[in-house]
C-alpha positions, 0 to 999 in steps of 0.5 A, a space after each residue: 499499500 502507498 502512503 502519503 509521507 510528506 507533501 513531496 511524495 508525488 507518487 503517493 495514493 491519496 486516501 479519501 475518508 468517507 462514511 460507507 452509505 451509498 450516498 456518502 461513497 458517491 459524493 466522495 467518488 466525485 471527489 476521487 475523480 476530480 483529484 485523478 483528473 488533477 493528476 493524483 492517484 486516489 482511493 476511498 477509505 470507509 470510516 465507521 461512525 457511531 451515527 451509522 450504528 445507531 437508530 436513535 434520532 439525530 437530535 439525540 445522538 448529535 449530528 456531530 458523530 457523523 463528522 468526528 469520526 472522519 476528523 479523527 481518521 484525518 488527525 490519526 493519518 489514516 486518511 489524507 482528505 475527509 469528504 463531508 456533507 457540509 451542513 454536518 460540520 460544526 460552525 466553529 473553525 478547527 485550526 487543524 484542518 482546512 476546508 480546501 474545496 467546496 465543489 459545485 453545489 447540488 440543488 439545495 432544496 428539500 424534496 417530497 416523496 409522497 404516495 400517489 404522486 401527492 404534492 405537500 399542499 395535497 397531503 390531507 390533515 393527519 398525513 404521516 410525514 417522516 423527517 430526520 430534521 427538526 428544522 423540517 419538522 418545525 416548518 412542516 408544522 408551521 404550514 398549519 396542514 395538521 400533518 402528523 410529522 414523525 422522526 425518520 432515520 436510515 439511508 435514503 432507500 430506507 426512507 423512501 421504502 416507508 412510503 412505498 410500504 404504506 408506513 408513511 404517507 410522505 417523507 421529506 429529504 434532501 434533494 441533493 442526495 436523491 440527485 447524487 444516487 440517481 433517484 430523482 424519479 421518486 420526487 413528487 415535489 421539490 419544495 420551494 424555499 417559500 414553503 421550506 427553506 433548507 438547512 445551511 449548506 445543504 447540498 454542499 460538500 466540504 473537502 477537508 485536509 490537514 492544515 499542514 498538508 499545503 501541497 495537497 491543499 493546493 491541488 484539492 483547491 482545483 475542485 473549488 466552486 467560488 459561488 458555492 463557497 460564497 453561498 455556503 459562507 453566508 448560510 453558515 455565518 447566519 447559523 454561527 451568529 445564531 449559535 444554533 446547533 447543526 440540528 436546530 430549527 434554522 433554514 438558510 438559502 443563499 444565491 449569487 444573483 446579478 446586479 447592476 450599478 448606477 453606471 449600468 455595470 454588472 456585478 455579483 451579490 449574495 441574496 440570502 434568506 433565513 428563517 427560525 421556527 418553533 419546533 412545535 410549528 407555533 411560530 416562524 420568523 423570516 427575513 432576507 438581505 442582499 449584500 456583497 459577495 466578498 463579505 458573505 459570512 458577515 452578511 450572514 451574521 448581519 441577517 442572524 442579528 436581524 432574526 434575533 432582533 425579531 425574536 429568533 433567540 426564543 425559538 433556537 433550542 440546544 438540540 445537539 448533545 456532545 458526542 462521547 470520545 468512545 462514540 466516535 472512535 474508529 476501528 483498525 485500517 484494513 488493506 485498501 483495494 485498487 482505487 482504479 476499480 472503485 474499491 474502498 477500504 474501512 476504517 
C-alpha cells in the first residue's frame, strides 16, 4: 500500500475518508474522480461512525458523530482527505483542518416523496410525514396543514421504502442526496424555499485536509467552486451568529445573483434568506438580505442579528448533544483495494 509520507511524495495514493453509505461513497467518488483528473492517484477509505450504527434520532445522538470520526481518521493519519456533507460540520473553525474545496453545489432544496404522486399542499390533515430534521419538522408544522410529523432515520432507500410500504404517507429529504444516487424519479415535489428553507449548506460538500498538507491543499483547491463557497459562507455565518446547533430549527438559502450599479455595470451579489421556527410550528420568523459577495459570512451574521432582533433567540433550542469520545472512535485500517477499480477500504 502506498502512503503519503510528505507533500513532496508525488507518487503517493491520496486516501479519501468517507462514511460507508451509498450517498456518502457516491459523493466521495466525485471528489476522487476530480483528483484523478488533477493528476493524483486516489482511493476511498470507509470510516465507520457511531451515527451509522445508531437508530436514535439525530437530535439525540448529535449530528457531530458523523463528522468527528472522519476528522479523527484525518488527525491520526489514516486518511489524507475527508469528504463531509457540509451541513453536518460544526460552525466553529478548527485550526487543525482546512476546507480546501467546496465543489459545485447540488440543488439545495428539500424534496417531498409522497404516495400517489401527491404534492405537499395535497396531503390531507393527519397525513404521516417522516423527516430526520427538527428544521423540517418545525416548518412542516408551521404550514398549518395538521400533518402528523414523525421522526425518521435510515439511508435514503430505507426512507423512501417507508412510503412505498404504506408506513408513511410521505417523507421529506434533501433533493441533493436523491440527485447524487440517481433517484430523482421518486420526487413528487421539489419544495420551494417559500414553503421550506433548507439547512444551511445543504447540498454542498466540504473537502477537508490537514492544515499542514499545503501541497495537497493546493491541488484539492482545483475542485473549489467560488459561488458555492460564497453561498455556504453566508448561510453558515447566519447559523454561527445564531449560536444554533446543526440540528436546530434554522433554515437558510443563499444565491449569487447579478445586479447592476448606477453606471450600468453588472456585478455579483449574495441574496440570502433565513428563518427560525418553533419546533411545534407555533411560530416562524423569516428575513432576507442582499449584499457583497466578498463579505458573505458577515452578511449571514447581519441577517442572523436581524432574526434575533425579531425574536429568534426564543425559538432556537440547543438540540445537539456532544458525542462521547468512545462514540466516535474508529476501528483498525484494513488493506485498501485498488483506487482504479472503485474499491474502498474501511476504518
